[in-house]
SEMILUM-55683 format. One line per field, with one value per residue: x, y, z of N, C-alpha, C, CB in turn; residue number from 0; chain; residue in one letter. Coordinates in nm, 2 decimals. Glycine has a CB too. Layout:
BEGIN
neast = X, ... .
nnorth = Y, ... .
nup = Z, ... .
caeast = X, ... .
canorth = Y, ... .
caup = Z, ... .
ceast = X, ... .
cnorth = Y, ... .
cup = Z, ... .
cbeast = X, ... .
cbnorth = Y, ... .
cbup = Z, ... .
i = NUM, ... .
ch = A, ... .
aa = A, ... .
END
This chain:
BEGIN
neast = 14.41, 14.67, 14.63, 14.82, 15.04, 15.32, 15.31, 15.43, 15.75, 15.93, 15.80, 15.66, 15.39, 15.09, 14.87, 14.63, 14.63, 14.61, 14.36, 14.21, 14.24, 14.10, 13.85, 13.80, 13.74, 13.93, 13.99, 14.17, 14.52, 14.67, 14.51, 14.52, 14.79, 14.80, 14.67, 14.82, 15.09, 15.21, 15.41, 15.53, 15.80, 16.02, 15.86, 15.82, 15.61, 15.37, 15.21, 15.11, 14.96, 14.76, 14.63, 14.52, 14.35, 14.17, 14.06, 13.90 .
nnorth = 3.11, 3.27, 3.48, 3.61, 3.45, 3.30, 3.03, 2.89, 2.93, 2.95, 3.08, 3.28, 3.25, 3.30, 3.20, 3.33, 3.36, 3.09, 3.02, 3.20, 3.08, 2.84, 2.95, 3.03, 2.80, 2.59, 2.26, 2.07, 1.98, 2.01, 2.18, 2.41, 2.46, 2.52, 2.77, 2.93, 2.85, 2.76, 2.53, 2.42, 2.44, 2.34, 2.17, 2.12, 2.23, 2.11, 1.94, 2.11, 2.29, 2.12, 2.07, 2.32, 2.34, 2.13, 2.23, 2.43 .
nup = 2.99, 2.84, 2.58, 2.43, 2.45, 2.31, 2.10, 1.89, 1.86, 1.65, 1.44, 1.57, 1.64, 1.81, 2.09, 2.04, 1.76, 1.68, 1.79, 1.63, 1.38, 1.42, 1.48, 1.22, 1.09, 1.09, 1.18, 1.24, 1.31, 1.07, 0.92, 1.08, 1.06, 0.78, 0.78, 0.96, 0.97, 1.19, 1.37, 1.16, 1.12, 1.32, 1.46, 1.73, 1.88, 1.81, 1.97, 2.16, 2.00, 1.91, 2.15, 2.20, 1.99, 2.06, 2.30, 2.22 .
caeast = 14.52, 14.72, 14.61, 14.94, 15.15, 15.37, 15.31, 15.53, 15.86, 16.00, 15.72, 15.60, 15.25, 15.03, 14.75, 14.52, 14.64, 14.56, 14.22, 14.15, 14.23, 13.99, 13.72, 13.78, 13.71, 14.03, 13.96, 14.28, 14.65, 14.71, 14.43, 14.58, 14.92, 14.78, 14.63, 14.92, 15.23, 15.26, 15.44, 15.58, 15.95, 16.08, 15.75, 15.81, 15.48, 15.24, 15.12, 15.04, 14.86, 14.65, 14.57, 14.44, 14.24, 14.07, 14.00, 13.81 .
canorth = 3.10, 3.40, 3.48, 3.66, 3.35, 3.25, 2.88, 2.85, 3.03, 2.96, 3.17, 3.38, 3.24, 3.31, 3.13, 3.40, 3.32, 2.96, 3.03, 3.26, 2.98, 2.75, 3.02, 3.04, 2.67, 2.49, 2.16, 1.97, 2.04, 2.04, 2.30, 2.53, 2.49, 2.59, 2.91, 3.00, 2.80, 2.71, 2.39, 2.37, 2.45, 2.23, 2.08, 2.10, 2.29, 2.05, 1.89, 2.23, 2.34, 2.02, 2.09, 2.44, 2.30, 2.05, 2.31, 2.53 .
caup = 2.90, 2.79, 2.43, 2.37, 2.47, 2.18, 2.10, 1.80, 1.87, 1.52, 1.36, 1.65, 1.64, 1.95, 2.12, 1.97, 1.62, 1.66, 1.81, 1.52, 1.28, 1.46, 1.45, 1.08, 1.03, 1.10, 1.28, 1.26, 1.31, 0.94, 0.88, 1.15, 0.99, 0.65, 0.80, 1.05, 0.95, 1.32, 1.38, 1.03, 1.11, 1.40, 1.50, 1.88, 1.93, 1.75, 2.07, 2.22, 1.90, 1.91, 2.27, 2.19, 1.90, 2.13, 2.40, 2.16 .
ceast = 14.55, 14.71, 14.73, 15.06, 15.19, 15.38, 15.41, 15.64, 15.93, 15.93, 15.64, 15.45, 15.19, 14.91, 14.63, 14.52, 14.58, 14.41, 14.14, 14.14, 14.12, 13.86, 13.69, 13.76, 13.81, 13.99, 14.07, 14.42, 14.69, 14.64, 14.48, 14.71, 14.90, 14.75, 14.74, 15.06, 15.29, 15.29, 15.50, 15.74, 16.01, 15.98, 15.74, 15.68, 15.36, 15.15, 15.04, 14.93, 14.74, 14.57, 14.48, 14.32, 14.13, 14.00, 13.90, 13.67 .
cnorth = 3.24, 3.40, 3.53, 3.56, 3.30, 3.10, 2.83, 2.96, 3.05, 3.07, 3.27, 3.37, 3.22, 3.22, 3.19, 3.36, 3.19, 2.95, 3.10, 3.17, 2.89, 2.82, 3.04, 2.91, 2.56, 2.39, 2.06, 2.05, 2.09, 2.17, 2.43, 2.56, 2.56, 2.74, 2.99, 2.97, 2.75, 2.56, 2.33, 2.38, 2.33, 2.13, 2.05, 2.15, 2.22, 2.00, 2.00, 2.29, 2.25, 2.04, 2.22, 2.41, 2.23, 2.13, 2.41, 2.49 .
cup = 2.84, 2.63, 2.36, 2.38, 2.33, 2.19, 2.01, 1.79, 1.74, 1.44, 1.43, 1.64, 1.78, 1.96, 2.04, 1.82, 1.59, 1.68, 1.69, 1.40, 1.30, 1.44, 1.30, 1.01, 1.04, 1.21, 1.31, 1.26, 1.17, 0.89, 0.95, 1.09, 0.86, 0.67, 0.88, 1.02, 1.08, 1.32, 1.25, 1.02, 1.19, 1.45, 1.65, 1.94, 1.89, 1.86, 2.14, 2.13, 1.91, 2.04, 2.27, 2.10, 1.98, 2.24, 2.35, 2.15 .
cbeast = 14.48, 14.86, 14.49, 14.97, 15.10, 15.52, 15.17, 15.47, 15.96, 15.99, 15.63, 15.65, 15.21, 15.00, 14.72, 14.53, 14.79, 14.63, 14.19, 14.23, 14.36, 14.00, 13.73, 13.90, 13.68, 14.17, 13.84, 14.29, 14.76, 14.68, 14.28, 14.59, 15.00, 14.66, 14.51, 14.88, 15.32, 15.16, 15.32, 15.52, 16.00, 16.16, 15.78, 15.93, 15.48, 15.28, 15.20, 15.14, 14.93, 14.70, 14.66, 14.53, 14.29, 14.14, 14.11, 13.86 .
cbnorth = 3.00, 3.44, 3.57, 3.79, 3.24, 3.31, 2.83, 2.83, 2.99, 2.83, 3.09, 3.52, 3.11, 3.45, 3.13, 3.55, 3.33, 2.86, 3.11, 3.39, 2.91, 2.71, 3.16, 3.12, 2.69, 2.55, 2.09, 1.87, 1.94, 1.93, 2.28, 2.49, 2.35, 2.52, 2.91, 2.98, 2.90, 2.74, 2.31, 2.44, 2.58, 2.29, 1.95, 2.18, 2.43, 1.94, 1.81, 2.34, 2.34, 1.88, 2.11, 2.56, 2.22, 1.93, 2.38, 2.57 .
cbup = 2.78, 2.83, 2.40, 2.43, 2.56, 2.15, 2.05, 1.65, 1.97, 1.45, 1.27, 1.61, 1.55, 1.98, 2.27, 1.99, 1.57, 1.76, 1.94, 1.47, 1.27, 1.61, 1.52, 1.02, 0.89, 1.13, 1.23, 1.14, 1.36, 0.84, 0.91, 1.30, 0.97, 0.58, 0.89, 1.19, 0.89, 1.43, 1.42, 0.92, 1.17, 1.52, 1.44, 1.94, 1.90, 1.66, 2.18, 2.26, 1.76, 1.90, 2.39, 2.13, 1.78, 2.20, 2.48, 2.03 .
i = 0, 1, 2, 3, 4, 5, 6, 7, 8, 9, 10, 11, 12, 13, 14, 15, 16, 17, 18, 19, 20, 21, 22, 23, 24, 25, 26, 27, 28, 29, 30, 31, 32, 33, 34, 35, 36, 37, 38, 39, 40, 41, 42, 43, 44, 45, 46, 47, 48, 49, 50, 51, 52, 53, 54, 55 .
ch = A, A, A, A, A, A, A, A, A, A, A, A, A, A, A, A, A, A, A, A, A, A, A, A, A, A, A, A, A, A, A, A, A, A, A, A, A, A, A, A, A, A, A, A, A, A, A, A, A, A, A, A, A, A, A, A .
aa = X, X, X, X, X, X, X, X, X, X, X, X, X, X, X, X, X, X, X, X, X, X, X, X, X, X, X, X, X, X, X, X, X, X, X, X, X, X, X, X, X, X, X, X, X, X, X, X, X, X, X, X, X, X, X, X .
END
């Protein structure tokens, strides 16, 4: 997986940003959103975010 891939285009949040949030204790979509704001605009990327959380 490309760590520089943009997952949330609305806020320019990358795979690495999401993995960093998980490394910092985020275990749910909501906790990742609190740390990164990813998925809080249009919501189209929430499934992908959850997939990254589960793969960690």
